[in-house]
C-alpha positions in Angstrom: -12.8 13.6 -10.7 -14.4 15.4 -13.6 -16.6 17.9 -11.9 -17.7 21.5 -11.6 -15.3 24.3 -10.7 -16.4 26.5 -7.7 -15.9 30.2 -8.1 -16.9 33.4 -6.4 -17.6 37.0 -7.2 -16.6 39.5 -4.5 -18.6 42.6 -4.0 -15.4 44.6 -3.6 -14.5 46.5 -6.8 -11.0 47.2 -7.8 -9.0 48.5 -10.6 -5.8 46.9 -9.2 -6.7 43.2 -10.0 -4.6 43.2 -13.1 -1.6 44.1 -10.9 -2.0 40.7 -9.2 -2.2 38.9 -12.5 0.8 40.7 -13.8 2.7 39.8 -10.6 2.0 36.1 -11.1 3.8 36.3 -14.4 6.9 37.8 -12.8 6.3 41.6 -13.4 7.5 43.8 -10.6 4.9 45.7 -8.6 4.7 46.9 -5.0 3.4 44.4 -2.5 1.1 47.1 -1.1 -0.7 47.3 -4.5 -1.8 43.7 -4.4 -5.2 43.1 -3.0 -5.4 40.3 -0.4 -6.9 36.9 -1.1 -7.9 34.4 1.5 -5.4 31.5 1.9 -6.2 28.5 4.1 -3.0 26.8 5.3 -4.4 24.4 7.8 -7.8 22.7 8.4 -7.9 20.9 11.7 -9.0 18.2 12.1 -8.7 17.5 8.4 -11.7 15.2 8.4 -14.3 13.4 10.3 -16.5 10.3 10.3 -19.6 9.7 8.3 -22.8 10.8 10.1 -21.0 12.9 12.7 -20.4 16.5 13.7 -16.9 17.8 14.3 -15.5 21.1 15.5 -13.1 22.4 12.8 -10.6 25.3 13.0 -8.8 26.9 10.2 -5.6 28.9 10.0 -4.0 30.9 7.2 -3.8 34.4 5.8 -6.4 37.1 5.1 -9.2 35.1 6.7 -10.9 38.2 8.0 -14.7 37.8 8.7 -14.7 34.2 7.6 -18.3 33.1 8.2 -18.6 29.6 6.7 -16.8 26.7 5.1 -17.7 25.5 1.6 -17.4 21.8 0.8 -17.3 20.1 -2.5 -20.0 17.6 -1.3 -23.4 19.0 -0.5 -23.8 16.5 2.3 -21.0 18.3 4.3 -22.2 21.6 5.9 -20.9 24.1 8.4 -22.0 26.6 10.9 -19.8 29.2 12.6 -19.1 28.3 16.2 -20.7 30.7 18.7 -19.2 31.6 22.1 -21.0 31.0 25.3 -23.2 33.9 26.4 -21.5 36.2 28.9 -23.1 38.6 31.2 -22.0 41.4 29.0 -23.3 40.1 25.7 -26.9 40.2 24.5 -26.2 37.4 22.0 -23.4 34.8 21.5 -20.5 36.0 19.4 -19.0 34.1 16.5 -15.7 32.4 17.4 -13.0 33.4 14.9 -12.1 30.7 12.4 -14.0 28.0 14.3 -16.9 26.0 12.8 -19.2 23.1 13.6 -19.1 20.8 10.6 -21.8 18.2 10.0 -21.1 15.2 7.8 -24.3 13.6 6.5 -25.0 9.8 6.7 -25.1 9.5 2.9 -21.6 11.1 2.3 -19.3 8.3 0.9 -15.9 7.9 2.6 -13.3 9.7 0.5 -11.4 12.9 -0.1 -13.2 16.2 -0.6 -12.3 19.9 -0.9 -13.0 22.6 1.7 -12.7 26.4 1.2 -13.3 29.3 3.5 -15.7 32.2 2.7 -15.1 35.6 4.1 -14.3 39.3 3.5 -11.8 38.5 0.7 -13.9 35.9 -1.0 -13.6 32.1 -1.5 -10.2 30.7 -0.6 -7.9 28.1 -2.1 -9.0 24.5 -1.5 -7.7 22.2 1.2 -8.4 18.5 1.7 -11.1 17.2 4.0 -11.3 13.4 4.5 -14.4 11.5 5.4 -13.9 8.1 7.0 -15.9 5.1 8.0 -14.6 4.7 11.6 -14.7 6.9 14.7 -12.5 10.0 14.5 -10.7 11.2 17.7 -8.4 14.1 18.5 -4.9 13.9 19.9 -5.1 14.6 23.7 -2.3 16.7 25.1 0.0 16.2 27.0 1.2 13.1 25.2 4.9 14.0 24.5 8.4 13.0 25.5 11.2 11.3 23.7 11.3 8.1 25.8 8.8 5.3 25.4 6.1 5.8 28.1 6.6 3.3 30.9 4.5 2.2 33.9 5.6 3.7 37.2 6.6 1.5 40.1 4.2 3.5 42.4 0.5 3.2 42.1 -1.6 6.2 41.3 -4.4 7.6 43.4 -6.9 5.1 41.9 -4.7 2.2 42.8 -3.4 1.6 39.3 0.1 2.2 37.9 0.5 5.4 35.9 2.6 6.2 32.9 5.9 8.1 33.4 5.2 9.9 30.1 1.6 10.5 29.0 0.2 8.8 25.9 -3.2 9.3 24.4 -5.3 6.2 24.8 -7.0 4.8 21.7 -9.7 2.2 21.1 -9.3 0.4 17.8 -10.3 0.8 15.0 -10.0 4.5 15.0 -8.8 7.6 13.1 -6.6 10.0 15.0 -6.1 13.7 14.2 -3.0 15.3 15.6 -0.5 18.1 14.9 3.0 19.2 15.6 2.4 22.5 17.4 5.5 23.0 19.4 9.3 22.7 19.0 10.5 19.1 18.8 7.0 17.9 19.4 6.6 14.1 19.8 3.1 12.5 20.1 2.6 9.1 21.8 -0.5 6.9 21.6 -1.3 3.6 23.3 -3.8 0.9 22.6 -4.4 -2.8 23.3 -3.3 -5.2 20.5 -4.1 -8.8 20.0 -1.5 -11.5 19.0 -1.4 -12.4 15.3 -3.6 -9.5 14.3 -2.3 -7.8 11.1 -2.4 -4.2 12.2 -2.2 -1.3 9.7 -1.3 2.2 10.7 -1.8 4.5 7.7 -0.4 8.0 8.1 -1.9 10.8 6.1 0.2 14.0 5.5 1.0 14.7 1.9 -2.4 13.4 0.9 -4.1 16.0 3.1 -2.0 19.0 2.1 0.1 18.9 5.3 3.7 20.1 5.4 4.7 17.5 8.0 7.1 14.7 7.0 5.5 12.1 9.2 7.5 9.4 10.9 5.9 6.6 12.9 7.4 3.9 15.3 5.5 1.1 17.0 6.9 0.0 20.4 6.2 -2.2 23.4 6.4 -0.9 26.9 9.9 -2.3 27.4 11.1 0.0 24.6 11.6 -2.7 22.0 10.6 -1.6 18.5 7.9 -3.7 16.9 7.8 -1.8 13.5 9.0 1.4 11.8 7.0 3.0 9.1 7.8 2.5 5.5 6.9 4.6 2.5 3.3 4.0 1.5 0.8 5.6 -0.8 1.9 9.0 -2.2 5.1 8.9 0.0 3.0 8.9 3.2 4.1 6.5 5.9 2.6 3.1 6.6 3.1 0.5 9.3 2.0 -3.1 8.3 2.8 -5.5 11.1 1.6 -8.8 12.6 1.4 -8.2 16.3 3.5 -10.7 18.2 1.6 -10.8 21.6 -1.4 -9.6 23.4 -0.1 -6.4 24.9 -0.3 -2.7 25.3 1.4 -1.0 22.3 2.8 2.5 22.0 2.9 4.5 18.8 5.4 7.4 18.4 4.6 10.1 15.9 6.6 13.1 14.9 8.0 15.2 12.0 11.2 13.8 10.6 13.0 17.1 11.3 11.0 17.9 14.4 9.4 21.0 12.8 6.2 22.5 14.0 3.7 25.3 13.4 0.8 26.1 11.2 0.3 23.4 8.5 2.0 20.6 10.4 -1.0 18.3 11.0 -1.7 14.6 10.3 -4.3 11.8 10.3 -3.7 8.2 11.4 -6.0 5.3 10.4 -5.4 2.5 12.8 -7.0 -1.0 12.7 -7.3 -4.3 11.0 -9.7 -3.4 8.2 -9.1 -4.5 4.6 -6.3 -2.9 2.7 -6.1 -3.1 -1.1 -2.7 -3.0 -3.0 -4.0 -3.7 -6.5 -6.7 -5.2 -8.7 -6.0 -7.7 -11.5 -7.0 -7.2 -14.2 -6.8 -3.4 -13.6 -9.5 -2.7 -16.3 -12.8 -4.1 -17.5 -15.0 -3.8 -20.6 -18.0 -1.4 -20.4 -21.3 -3.1 -19.5 -19.7 -6.2 -17.9 -19.9 -7.8 -14.5 -16.8 -10.1 -14.5 -14.7 -11.6 -11.8 -11.5 -9.9 -10.7 -8.8 -10.7 -8.1 -8.0 -8.1 -5.4 -4.7 -8.3 -3.6 -3.9 -6.8 -0.1 -4.3 -7.8 3.5 -7.2 -8.5 6.0 -9.4 -9.3 3.0 -12.7 -11.0 3.8 -12.3 -14.6 2.8 -8.7 -13.8 1.7 -6.2 -16.5 0.8 -2.5 -16.0 1.5 -0.4 -15.9 -1.7 3.4 -16.2 -2.4 3.5 -12.5 -3.3 5.2 -9.9 -1.1 5.4 -6.1 -0.9 8.4 -4.9 1.1 8.6 -8.3 2.9 4.9 -8.4 3.8 2.7 -11.3 2.4 -0.3 -10.4 0.3 -3.7 -12.1 0.4 -6.1 -12.4 -2.5 -9.8 -12.6 -2.9 -12.1 -12.9 -5.9 -14.8 -10.2 -6.4 -17.2 -9.2 -9.1 -17.0 -5.7 -10.3 -19.7 -4.1 -12.5 -18.3 -1.7 -15.2 -20.9 0.8 -16.2 -22.0 0.7 -19.8 -21.6 4.4 -20.1 -18.2 4.6 -18.4 -16.6 6.5 -21.4 -15.7 10.0 -20.4 -16.2 9.2 -16.7 -13.5 9.7 -14.1 -15.0 9.3 -10.6 -12.5 8.8 -7.8 -12.5 10.2 -4.3 -8.8 9.8 -3.5 -5.8 11.5 -5.0 -5.1 11.5 -8.8 -2.0 12.8 -10.5 -2.2 15.2 -13.5 -1.1 12.5 -15.9 -4.1 10.4 -14.9 -6.5 13.2 -16.0 -7.1 11.6 -19.5 -8.2 8.2 -18.1 -11.7 6.8 -17.8 -12.4 5.0 -14.6 -14.2 4.7 -11.3 -13.6 3.9 -7.7 -13.6 0.4 -6.1 -13.7 -0.3 -2.4 -14.0 -3.7 -0.6 -16.3 -4.1 2.4 -18.7 -1.7 4.1 -18.9 0.4 7.3 -16.0 0.0 9.7 -14.7 -2.8 7.5 -14.4 -0.7 4.3 -11.1 -0.7 2.5 -9.1 2.1 0.9 -10.1 3.1 -2.7 -8.5 1.8 -5.9 -8.9 3.2 -9.4 -10.7 0.7 -11.8 -10.2 1.7 -15.4 -12.1 1.0 -18.6 -10.7 -1.3 -21.3 -10.7 -0.2 -25.0 -10.7 -3.7 -26.5 -11.4 -7.3 -25.4 -9.1 -8.3 -22.5 -6.5 -11.1 -22.7 -4.4 -12.2 -19.7 -0.6 -12.3 -20.0 0.3 -16.0 -20.2 3.4 -15.8 -17.9 5.4 -18.0 -20.2 6.4 -15.2 -22.6 9.8 -14.2 -21.1 11.8 -15.2 -24.2 11.9 -13.7 -27.7 11.6 -17.2 -29.1 8.3 -17.9 -27.3 6.2 -14.8 -27.5 2.5 -14.8 -26.6 0.4 -14.8 -29.7 -2.2 -12.1 -29.9 -5.1 -11.5 -32.2 -5.9 -7.8 -32.4 -7.8 -5.9 -31.4 -7.2 -6.8 -27.8 -5.9 -5.6 -24.5 -3.3 -7.6 -22.6 -3.3 -7.2 -18.8 0.0 -8.2 -17.1 2.6 -7.4 -14.5 6.2 -6.3 -14.7 7.0 -9.1 -12.3 9.2 -10.7 -11.1 12.6 -8.9 -11.1 13.8 -7.9 -14.6 10.6 -9.3 -16.2 10.5 -9.2 -20.0 7.2 -9.8 -21.7 7.2 -10.8 -25.4 4.1 -10.7 -27.7 3.5 -11.3 -31.4 0.7 -10.5 -33.8 0.1 -10.7 -37.6 -0.6 -7.6 -39.7 -1.2 -6.9 -43.4 0.8 -4.3 -45.3 -0.4 -0.7 -44.5 -2.7 -1.9 -41.6 -2.7 0.7 -38.9 -2.8 -0.1 -35.2 -2.4 1.8 -31.9 0.1 0.2 -29.6 -0.6 1.7 -26.2 1.0 0.7 -22.8 -1.0 2.0 -19.8 0.7 1.6 -16.5 2.0 5.0 -15.2 -1.4 6.3 -15.9 -2.9 3.7 -13.6 -1.1 5.4 -10.8 1.7 2.8 -10.8 5.4 3.8 -10.3 6.6 2.4 -13.7 8.7 3.5 -16.6 7.9 1.2 -19.4 9.6 0.8 -22.7 8.3 -0.7 -26.0 10.3 -2.4 -28.7 8.6 -3.4 -32.0 10.3 -5.9 -34.4 9.4 -7.5 -37.7 10.1 -11.3 -37.9 10.6 -12.8 -41.3 12.2 -15.8 -43.0 14.6 -15.3 -45.8 15.1 -17.4 -48.9 17.5 -19.7 -47.1 14.9 -20.4 -44.4 16.8 -18.3 -41.8 14.8 -16.2 -39.3 15.4 -12.5 -39.7 14.6 -9.9 -37.1 14.3 -6.2 -37.9 13.9 -3.5 -35.3 11.1 -1.1 -36.3 10.7 1.2 -33.3 11.9 1.5 -29.7 10.2 3.9 -27.3 11.5 4.8 -23.9 11.3 7.8 -21.6 9.1 10.8 -22.4 8.9 11.9 -26.0 9.8 15.4 -27.1 6.2 16.0 -28.0 5.1 15.1 -24.5 7.9 17.2 -23.0 6.5 20.2 -25.0 3.2 19.7 -23.2 4.7 21.1 -20.1 5.3 24.4 -21.8 7.3 25.9 -19.0 4.5 25.6 -16.4 4.8 23.5 -13.3 1.3 23.5 -11.8 -0.2 20.8 -14.1 2.5 18.6 -15.6 0.5 15.9 -17.2 3.4 14.0 -19.0 3.3 10.3 -18.7 6.1 7.7 -19.1 3.7 5.3 -20.8 4.8 4.6 -24.5 2.2 4.9 -27.2 2.9 4.3 -30.9 0.9 4.6 -34.1 2.0 1.5 -36.0 1.6 1.0 -39.8 2.7 -2.4 -41.0 5.4 -2.0 -43.7 4.8 -5.6 -45.1 2.5 -8.6 -44.6 3.9 -10.6 -41.8 4.5 -11.3 -38.1 5.5 -8.6 -35.7 7.0 -9.0 -32.2 6.7 -6.7 -29.2 8.9 -6.5 -26.1 7.6 -4.8 -22.9 10.0 -4.0 -20.1 10.0 -1.6 -17.1 12.9 0.3 -15.6 11.6 0.0 -12.0 11.1 -3.7 -12.0 14.8 -4.1 -13.1 15.9 -3.1 -9.6 13.0 -4.1 -7.4 10.5 -7.0 -7.3 7.0 -5.6 -6.8 3.8 -7.4 -7.9 1.8 -4.1 -7.9 3.5 -3.1 -11.1 0.6 -3.9 -13.4 0.0 -2.8 -16.9 -2.5 -2.7 -19.8 -1.1 -3.2 -23.3 -3.6 -2.4 -26.0 -3.4 -3.2 -29.7 -6.4 -1.5 -31.3 -7.6 0.3 -34.3 -7.1 4.1 -34.0 -10.1 5.6 -32.1 -9.5 9.4 -32.4 -10.9 11.1 -29.3 -10.0 13.5 -26.6 -10.4 14.3 -22.9 -10.3 17.7 -21.2 -9.1 19.0 -17.8 -9.9 22.5 -16.5 -7.6 24.0 -13.9 -8.0 27.4 -12.1 -5.5 29.8 -13.7 -4.6 31.3 -10.3 -1.7 29.3 -8.9 -3.3 29.4 -5.5 -6.1 27.1 -6.8 -8.8 29.6 -6.0 -11.4 31.0 -8.4 -12.1 34.5 -7.3 -13.4 37.4 -9.4 -13.8 41.0 -8.3 -16.1 43.5 -9.9 -14.5 44.9 -13.1 -11.9 42.2 -12.9 -10.8 39.0 -14.8 -9.6 35.6 -14.0 -8.7 32.5 -16.2 -9.3 28.8 -16.4 -6.4 26.8 -17.9 -7.5 24.0 -20.3 -5.5 20.9 -21.0 -6.5 18.5 -23.8 -5.5 14.8 -23.8 -5.5 13.9 -27.5 -6.0 10.2 -28.2 -5.0 8.0 -31.1 -3.8 10.9 -33.3 -6.8 13.1 -33.1 -5.6 16.6 -34.1 -8.7 18.6 -34.9 -10.2 21.7 -33.3 -11.7 21.5 -29.8 -14.3 24.1 -29.0 -14.6 24.8 -25.3 -17.3 26.7 -23.5 -18.3 27.5 -19.9 -21.8 27.5 -18.4 -23.3 28.2 -15.0 -22.0 31.8 -15.0 -23.6 34.1 -12.5 -25.1 37.4 -13.4 -22.6 40.0 -14.6 -19.9 37.4 -15.6 -19.1 36.7 -19.2 -16.7 34.5 -21.1 -16.2 33.8 -24.8 -15.8 30.2 -26.1 -12.3 29.3 -27.1 -10.8 27.0 -29.7 -7.9 24.7 -29.0 -6.5 24.5 -32.5 -4.9 21.6 -34.4 -1.6 20.6 -32.9 -2.3 22.4 -29.6 -3.1 20.8 -26.2 -3.7 23.9 -24.1 -6.1 26.8 -24.1 -7.4 29.5 -21.7 -10.9 30.7 -20.9 -11.0 34.3 -19.7 -13.8 35.2 -17.3 -14.7 38.9 -17.0 -17.0 40.7 -14.5 -19.0 43.9 -15.0 -18.6 46.8 -12.6 -22.0 46.1 -11.0 -22.0 42.3 -10.8 -23.8 41.2 -7.7 -21.9 38.9 -5.2 -22.4 35.2 -5.8 -20.9 31.8 -5.3 -21.6 29.2 -7.9 -20.4 26.1 -9.7 -19.1 26.3 -13.3 -19.4 23.6 -15.9 -16.8 23.4 -18.7 -17.6 21.4 -21.8 -15.7 20.7 -25.0 -17.0 19.7 -28.5 -15.1 18.4 -31.5 -16.1 16.9 -34.8 -14.6 13.4 -35.1 -15.2 11.3 -38.3 -18.1 13.7 -39.2 -19.8 13.4 -35.8 -20.0 16.0 -33.0 -18.5 14.6 -29.8 -18.9 16.4 -26.4 -16.8 15.8 -23.4 -17.1 17.3 -19.9 -13.9 18.7 -18.3 
């Protein structure tokens, strides 16, 4: 989300900080000459429930004298864990890298950042999840390759025991586990009800873990009920209708049976609502219209004929209020990719409390919304549009082709903008523009004007050799000037829908007057993601401008909220450029501080000053 950037000034002066900067750009220098920086590689557990307290441990490098954790939400606080008082201690001692984290009752469920604070300053960020159901920890021992089975001999309490242990769960729940030994396999067991649609959502990549999580759901006789498939952000998901009332066993492990620091996971298990997509995927500012959400376990949901990987989707109608001031707002607590940084949008969840769904990004339309008709698959029967408008549609079913037409006067200028990949959808759309005319003999003549597919050379240049914030998008956008009075025809297609049927492949297609504007993203210049300054040192903030509808003017960028002893000069992202750098410098006597920075940008567009928050 667009927010403030945390940074810290360390009270440890150095004249060697530039050696670190130079090393990042590939210059040779001795490792001994580089000053250490704190690096958190694991936070466990990587989350907790709303209105709870959880004991958290961290692991990584250069975590000396770490005394607190810093969270991106003020409602999440930490205190260092203290050891029990021994006969030889006057006071309890701090337990190294262990903290009691308190999650306030008003903290919304979502994804937040956590950093450590210690001798070497503020660390890189790691993900900390806040959930709406009870969080539990994996209980060892719970390993073994075979499905746990009940023994033939009763245990001491008169009940049969498991030949292999399995952590017992009560649903719904969120489980925190880790692969901490060679070939580690974790087993869990729980009671399931027949005909319940159970979702087991695995979190690994989404919480910065190195584990390649695999999940298998079994019955006690060893029969496999379901294997995990690829879900959101390539994390695993099990979506299954339970066949019987029974005890079920869940097997969890790394795909290559790796283990160690950084191999941790979270499992969300239950029958709460799950959203796959919203249609339309955008709304006009200041409206409170009706939308349809698709997924499973939806309150009042109706089964549809749509499927995702062989699983039926339900639908439910909801009203969503789009804020009137939603321009230049991007508020989302889940994961966004760099190419989504120029979007305007907000978060939508269905339900409350234990029945709260996952979050989806709801975006903001730039023109009145028109629904795709569904009967526009042929060039001879395009859907007639009256610009300005925004069509919302789907690249569905298999090999779907959507044709549209509109009338334009000679030299009229329109922006034709397809928005799908930027919605977080795995699409690769193409755009064909044609002129349709009738010759003197009454014959229809079709002339191709422009075809756009793949990433343009201009967008490729945006990468500029850097890998940490590649914000290229596969969405085609075209500044169209009508060569003659007449009718123009547009074809939209998608490469992914040509090989797979997926109703989640939604899109927005805008035909609007050019609205020159921009958005700005600020990223720590340090590749570790930390913002650390030492006395007498420097650091950078990388700036990335999303230029909309042909805006090519200067963008003035400044930084506020700087602590005492830190200075920076405003910078200008010049015409034709999309990147810039803010340089922050500390004096030799700057006092230690931890603070939030605010980065703002100003440009003059059509004679008016426009300010945007990074």
